[in-house]
C-alpha positions in Angstrom: 147.4 63.9 43.0 150.3 66.2 42.4 153.7 65.2 43.8 155.1 68.6 43.7 158.2 69.8 41.7 161.3 67.6 41.7 164.8 68.8 42.4 164.9 69.5 38.6 162.2 72.1 38.8 163.4 75.2 37.0 163.5 77.5 40.0 165.0 75.0 42.4 167.7 76.8 44.5 166.0 80.2 44.2 165.1 81.6 47.7 162.2 84.1 48.0 161.1 86.0 51.1 157.4 86.8 50.9 156.7 89.8 53.2 153.5 90.8 51.3 149.8 90.5 52.0 146.5 90.8 50.0 147.0 89.6 47.2 149.2 90.5 44.3 152.5 90.2 46.0 151.8 86.9 47.8 150.3 85.3 44.6 153.5 86.3 42.7 155.5 84.5 45.3 153.2 81.5 45.1 153.8 81.3 41.3 157.6 81.2 41.9 157.2 78.5 44.6 155.1 76.4 42.2 158.1 76.0 40.0 160.6 75.1 42.7 161.6 78.3 44.5 162.0 78.0 48.3 159.5 80.6 49.4 159.6 81.8 53.1 156.4 83.5 54.1 157.1 86.1 56.8 154.1 87.0 59.0 153.7 89.1 62.1 153.8 87.1 65.3 150.3 88.3 66.4 148.8 89.5 63.1 148.7 86.6 60.7 148.3 87.2 56.9 144.8 88.5 56.4 144.1 86.0 53.7 143.9 83.4 56.5 140.6 85.0 57.5 139.3 86.0 54.0 136.3 84.2 52.6 134.9 80.8 53.8 136.6 78.6 56.3 136.2 75.0 57.4 136.7 74.1 61.0 138.3 77.5 61.6 140.8 77.0 58.8 140.8 79.6 56.1 140.5 78.1 52.7 141.9 81.0 50.7 145.1 80.7 52.6 145.4 77.1 51.6 145.7 78.2 48.0 147.7 81.4 48.5 150.1 79.9 51.0 150.9 76.7 49.1 154.5 75.8 48.6 155.6 78.3 51.3 157.4 77.8 54.5 155.8 80.0 57.2 157.7 82.0 59.9 156.8 84.8 62.2 158.9 87.9 62.6 158.1 91.4 63.9 159.9 93.5 61.3 159.3 96.7 63.1 161.5 95.6 66.1 165.3 96.0 66.1 165.8 92.2 66.6 163.3 91.4 63.8 165.1 93.8 61.5 168.4 92.0 62.2 166.9 88.6 61.5 165.3 89.8 58.3 168.7 91.2 57.1 170.3 87.8 57.8 167.5 86.2 55.7 167.9 88.7 52.9 171.7 88.0 52.8 170.9 84.4 51.8 167.9 85.2 49.6 167.5 86.0 45.9 164.2 87.8 46.0 162.2 89.8 48.5 158.5 90.6 47.7 156.8 93.3 49.8 153.7 95.5 49.5 154.0 97.9 52.5 153.1 101.5 51.8 156.2 103.4 50.4 158.4 104.5 53.2 157.4 101.7 55.7 160.5 99.5 55.1 162.7 102.5 55.2 161.3 103.5 58.6 162.2 100.1 59.9 165.7 100.3 58.5 164.9 97.7 55.8 164.8 99.9 52.7 166.6 99.2 49.4 169.8 100.6 50.7 170.0 98.3 53.7 168.7 95.2 51.9 171.0 95.6 48.9 173.9 96.4 51.3 173.3 93.0 53.0 173.0 91.3 49.6 174.0 93.2 46.4 172.5 90.4 44.3 169.0 90.7 45.8 166.0 91.5 43.7 163.4 93.6 45.7 159.9 93.5 44.2 157.7 96.3 45.6 154.1 95.9 44.8 151.8 98.8 45.7 148.6 100.3 44.4 150.2 103.4 42.9 153.9 102.7 42.8 156.8 104.2 44.7 156.6 107.7 43.4 154.0 110.3 42.3 151.3 112.2 44.2 149.3 109.0 45.0 152.2 106.8 46.1 151.3 106.9 49.8 147.6 106.3 49.4 146.1 102.9 50.5 145.9 100.9 47.3 143.8 97.8 46.4 142.9 96.0 43.3 139.4 97.5 43.3 140.9 100.9 42.9 143.0 99.8 40.0 140.0 98.3 38.3 138.3 101.6 38.7 141.2 103.9 37.7 142.5 101.9 34.8 139.3 102.2 32.8 138.2 98.6 33.3 135.0 99.4 35.3 134.0 102.1 32.9 134.0 99.5 30.1 132.2 96.8 32.1 128.5 96.4 32.4 125.4 97.1 30.4 125.3 100.4 28.3 122.5 101.8 30.5 123.9 100.4 33.8 126.6 101.5 36.2 130.3 100.9 35.8 130.9 97.3 37.1 133.6 95.8 39.2 134.6 92.2 39.1 133.5 89.9 42.0 137.1 88.6 42.5 140.6 90.0 42.6 141.2 90.6 38.9 143.6 93.5 39.1 145.6 91.8 41.9 145.9 88.6 39.9 147.1 90.4 36.8 149.6 92.3 38.9 150.8 89.0 40.4 151.4 87.6 37.0 153.2 90.8 36.0 155.3 90.8 39.2 156.4 87.2 38.7 157.5 88.1 35.2 159.2 91.3 36.5 161.1 89.2 39.0 162.3 86.7 36.5 163.3 89.6 34.2 165.3 91.2 37.0 167.0 87.8 37.7 167.9 87.5 34.1 169.5 90.9 34.3 171.4 89.8 37.4 172.8 86.9 35.4 174.4 89.5 33.1 175.5 92.2 35.5 176.0 90.3 38.8 173.8 92.8 40.7 170.2 92.7 41.8 167.8 95.6 41.4 164.4 97.0 42.6 161.1 96.2 40.9 158.5 98.9 41.2 155.1 97.3 40.4 152.1 99.6 40.6 148.9 97.6 40.4 147.2 100.2 38.3 149.6 99.7 35.4 149.2 96.0 34.5 145.4 96.5 34.5 145.8 99.4 32.2 148.1 97.3 29.9 145.6 94.5 29.4 142.8 96.9 28.3 144.4 97.2 24.9 145.0 100.2 22.7 142.5 102.6 24.3 145.1 105.4 25.0 146.3 105.0 21.3 142.7 105.2 20.0 142.0 108.3 22.1 145.3 109.9 21.2 144.8 109.5 17.5 141.1 109.6 17.0 139.5 111.0 20.2 137.7 107.7 20.4 136.3 106.5 23.8 135.3 102.8 23.8 131.7 102.6 25.1 130.2 100.2 27.6 128.6 97.4 25.6 127.7 94.7 28.1 128.5 91.2 26.6 128.7 92.6 23.1 132.0 93.7 21.5 132.7 96.9 19.7 134.9 95.0 17.3 132.8 92.1 16.1 129.5 90.4 16.3 127.7 88.2 17.1 129.4 88.0 20.4 127.2 87.4 23.5 125.8 85.0 25.9 122.6 83.2 24.9 120.1 81.1 26.8 119.2 77.6 25.5 115.8 75.9 25.5 116.6 74.1 28.8 117.5 77.3 30.6 121.3 77.0 30.4 123.7 79.6 29.0 126.4 79.5 26.3 128.9 82.1 25.0 129.6 82.6 21.3 132.5 84.4 19.8 133.1 85.4 16.2 136.4 87.2 16.2 137.4 85.6 12.9 135.3 86.3 9.8 135.2 82.6 8.8 133.7 81.8 12.2 131.0 84.5 11.9 130.0 83.0 8.5 129.8 79.5 9.9 127.6 80.7 12.8 125.1 82.5 10.6 124.9 79.5 8.2 124.3 77.2 11.2 121.4 79.3 12.6 119.7 79.5 9.2 120.5 83.0 8.2 123.0 82.8 5.3 121.4 85.9 3.8 123.5 88.1 6.2 126.7 87.0 4.5 125.7 88.9 1.4 125.4 92.2 3.2 128.3 94.5 2.6 128.6 95.3 6.3 129.0 91.7 7.2 132.5 91.6 5.7 134.2 93.3 8.6 134.1 92.9 12.4 133.3 96.6 12.8 130.4 96.3 10.3 129.0 93.3 12.1 129.3 95.1 15.4 127.2 97.9 14.1 124.4 95.4 13.4 124.8 93.4 16.6 121.2 93.6 17.5 120.1 91.9 14.3 122.8 89.2 14.6 122.0 88.6 18.3 118.4 88.1 17.4 119.2 85.6 14.7 121.6 83.6 16.8 119.7 83.9 20.1 116.4 82.8 18.5 118.0 79.6 17.1 119.8 78.8 20.4 116.6 79.4 22.4 114.8 76.6 20.4 117.5 74.0 21.1 118.8 72.3 24.2 122.2 73.0 25.7 123.9 69.8 24.6 122.3 70.0 21.1 123.6 73.6 20.7 127.1 72.6 21.7 127.2 69.6 19.4 125.9 71.6 16.4 128.4 74.4 16.9 131.2 71.9 17.3 130.2 70.0 14.1 130.1 73.4 12.3 133.5 74.3 13.7 132.0 77.5 15.2 133.3 78.9 18.5 131.2 78.3 21.5 131.6 77.5 25.2 129.2 76.6 28.0 128.9 79.2 30.8 130.3 77.3 33.8 130.3 77.8 37.5 132.9 76.1 39.6 130.9 72.8 39.8 131.1 72.5 36.0 134.8 73.3 36.0 135.5 70.5 38.5 133.6 68.0 36.3 134.8 69.1 32.9 136.7 66.6 30.8 139.0 69.2 29.3 140.1 70.6 32.6 140.6 67.0 33.8 142.7 66.2 30.7 144.9 69.2 31.4 145.2 68.5 35.1 143.9 72.0 35.8 142.6 71.0 39.3 145.1 69.3 41.7 144.4 67.2 44.7 146.7 68.0 47.6 147.1 66.3 51.0 146.8 68.7 53.9 147.4 68.0 57.6 144.5 70.1 58.7 141.8 69.4 56.1 142.8 66.0 54.5 142.7 66.0 50.7 141.8 69.4 49.2 141.3 70.4 45.5 142.7 73.6 44.1 144.0 75.1 40.8 147.1 73.4 39.6 150.3 75.3 38.6 149.7 77.9 35.9 151.3 76.1 32.9 153.0 72.8 31.9 156.7 72.4 31.1 157.7 69.3 29.2 161.1 68.9 30.9 161.1 70.7 34.2 157.5 70.8 35.5 156.3 72.6 38.6 153.9 71.2 41.2 152.3 71.6 44.6 154.3 70.3 47.5 151.9 71.3 50.2 148.9 73.6 50.8 149.2 76.7 53.0 150.7 75.8 56.4 149.9 76.8 59.9 151.0 80.2 61.2 154.7 80.1 62.0 155.0 76.4 61.3 158.6 76.7 60.1 160.0 79.5 62.3 162.4 77.3 64.2 163.7 75.5 61.1 164.3 78.6 59.1 166.0 80.5 61.9 168.2 77.6 62.9 169.2 77.4 59.3 170.6 81.0 59.7 172.8 79.7 62.5 170.6 80.9 65.4 170.8 78.6 68.4 167.8 77.3 70.3 168.5 79.7 73.1 168.6 82.7 70.7 165.3 81.7 69.1 163.8 81.2 72.6 164.9 84.7 73.5 163.3 86.1 70.4 160.1 84.3 71.2 160.2 85.6 74.8 160.6 89.2 73.4 157.6 88.8 71.1 159.8 89.0 68.0 158.6 85.6 66.8 155.9 83.3 68.0 
């Protein structure tokens, strides 16, 4: 069971206000909290974060929120009200980072734009995470990860050659944008260490997704080359595919390195391919993917799953079983890494979820708690600003907090 980060965690002392929802912004804030930052999640008094209701729930408790809301204090605050605005500015004055994903112009309409926030705290870093960024003709459009997966070129590359463009069944673009936002925030904070001033981060979800797709713009610019949809195959090397074993299970094989390709073909009993001139390059092998797939696939189809994995490992060839989450939870490598953490939760008891993203040898992160109840820390946080019980009660009576 994880004990959570100690007071020596690398981001201890950093205060983050998470105003964002669904999913890139909040996940970026989670990543900061995992390594010690004090993250204060601000939710509307009567409209909780939508992730509390996304996906399966248990006993009325949303499970996605338990992951996304971990290591965050939760408060309620109506930012669109004058009193809510005043409280947020007091919070910002004592914060290091604000993460938000409202449509461009929304915070400005509430009197909480960059001018007001940086006026309250010149050292503040404001991370603005939107589908299309803060400028340009699409800036005010609703933006979600699905649209980024489509517009970036990802969907056009994904799926079988004769099938439709394919979207991922999970928040891929949002997750990549979250990683990018956390990196951008840390970069901005490093800049603050040099200049003494904060700055604004403009994160458009369409851009990190475009970045991870590799050199496609360069290929097209220089060669007019459009990467085709190839299913599980690669346009750059072969054999590279998923293959079914004799007992009906699946494995994935990769041969990005020439030496690995040679080992695989020797293992499956077809060393004659190594003498072919085209076998000497990844592109040459990719042009003969059908022949190589047949050779590898036929051998794998005649052997059981465990036997296949064992033979590939002995040959030092690259292979992995195709897992679902049940396999992940049982796998000895994930266990050795501590990739899945057990966390005590006051609503659900012990829950299992992904652990922090990476391990640090001297100042590790950790999970202090899973996502908390709506507004669980409102009184504590506001009283920490110097508000009296009477002032908090008055805000509650006015519907500014819950």
